[in-house]
N, C-alpha and C positions, 0 to 999 in steps of 0.2 A: 614247845620248843625252848630252848634255854641259851641264852649268848651272854658270855662274859662282857663287862662294861669297864672293868678296871683290875688291874692295871693294864698298862699298854704293853702289848707283846714285845719282847725282847729287851725289856728295860733293866737296868741294873741298879741295885740298891746296896746300901752298907750294913753290915751285920749291926744290930741294934736298931734298925729302922722298923717302924710300924707300918706296914704296907696295907692300904685299903683295897679290898678285893670286892667287887661287885658283878651282879648279873640281873638280866632281866627274863622273866619266864612267863609263858602262857600256855594253856592248855583248854581243850574243849570242856573238861568237866573240872577244871579249876585245880590250882597249885597249892598244895599243902605246905610245902617249904622247900628251901634250897639248901644243899650241904655242899660247902667249899673244901677243896682238898689240895694238898701240896704234895707231890709225889705219892698219891694215893693215901695220904694220912689225913684225917679230919682237921679242918682249921675251926676249932670251937664246935658248937652244937648246931643243928639244923636251924636255919633262919626261917620263921613262919611269918615274917611280915614282908608285905610286898615292898619293893625297894631293897631288895635282897642284898645284904653285904655281911662282910666279917673283917677282920683284922687279922693279919699275919704278923706276928712278932718274930722278926729274924734273928733275936739275940741269940738263940740257941743254934741257929743253922750255919753249917760249914760253908766255906767259899764253894761256889759251884752254880750249875743251873738246876733250877726247880720248875717242875710243870704244874701249873695252877689249873684246876677244873672246878666247874659248879654242876651238880647234879640235881635236877628238879624232880620232885615226887608228886604225883596227881592224887586225887582223892580215891581213886581205884587201884593205887600202888604201882602204876607205871612210872619208870626211871627214864630220865633223858639226861645225857650228860654233854656240856658245851665243848666246844673245840678247845683245845689247850692253849693255854698262854704261858710262854716261857719268862721267868725273870732269872737274872744271874745276882747271886749275892758275891759282891767285890770288895774285899777288904784291903786290896793291895795298893799302896800309893804309885803314883807315877813315878817312874825312875828318871831323874833329871841328870843330864850329861852335856858334855862339851860346851860349857858355858863360857862364851868368849864376850870381850868388851873391846870395842874400837872406839877409843877416846878421840875426841876432836876439839876444836875450839868452840865452845858453847854449846855442843852437843855431844852425845855418846849413843852407839847403839850397842845394844845387850842383846845376845842372840843365845839360844840353848835348844837341846833336843829333849823329847820325853818318849819313854818306850810305848806308849799308848796315847791315842788322842785325848788332849786336855786343853784347858782354857789358857790364856796368856795375860800375865799382868807383872808390872814391877812396882816395888815399893821402894823409895829411895829418900836420902837427904844428905846433908853434911853431918849428921851424927847417926849413932847406931838406934837412935829413936825414930828415924827416917822423917816422917811429916809429910811426905809427897808420894802421889801414887799415879801411875799410868792408868788410862782408860781400860776397864776390862775388856778383854776381846773373848766373847762368849763361844766364837766358833771353835770347835774342837780340832786340834791338829797336833802333829808331833814335831813340827819345826816352828820354833817360836823366834820372835824378833821384835823389839821396840826400841824406838829412839827417843832418849830423854833431850829436852830441850831447854834453853835459857839456863844453863849451866855457867856457874862462875868460873873464870880461868884458874888455872894453878890451885885448884882445891881439891881436895879428897872427898869423894862422894861413897856413901855405904848404900848398898843396895841388897834387895832380896827378890829373887824371881819367885813366881808362885803359879802353879798350874793344878787345875782341879779336874779330875776325870770324870765321866758321866754318872759314875755312882756317888760322887761328892768326896772322893778322898783327895785330900790336899797335900801336895809336895811343895817343900820350899827349899831355898839355898841361898845362903848370904856370902857376900864379898864386898870389895871395894876397888876403887879405881882413881886415878889422879886425872883431872881434865888438863888439856895442853895449855901453854902460856901463849898470849896473842903474838 
């Protein structure tokens, strides 16, 4: 038998990422080696050392889904292939839209949308160097909102909204707003 141990099924990666591929294999006559494949193309050469693994370099892969398998070969030539694991190469940044600011006295709420689930964070300050940041919300969502607190009255604040998708693609957008007078 042979079972894939890595990567996690239905995971997303960016092009240029090195993805560890792993499997465990056993057989009553012993395993000679395991050959890993992406869409039926060999990933390197057959691994003959238990704790079978390979590295898939996604640099040359186009965006899209790839099926990964591991085929174990025993000492009498029998072949067994693992259940497939799917990864998606994703190079597309989340699209940010509908960025709104609701300024108030001492606080301001900034909201935006993304076209795919992504994290939520705002970098902000009274200069374009920012200097402050909200806590990163790692829950992936398409509807983002955070409230900035302890803001000075009648002051211009510069901000950058930041969202990262599950593949690690980061999108940002910058703007500014004026806080209200007391």
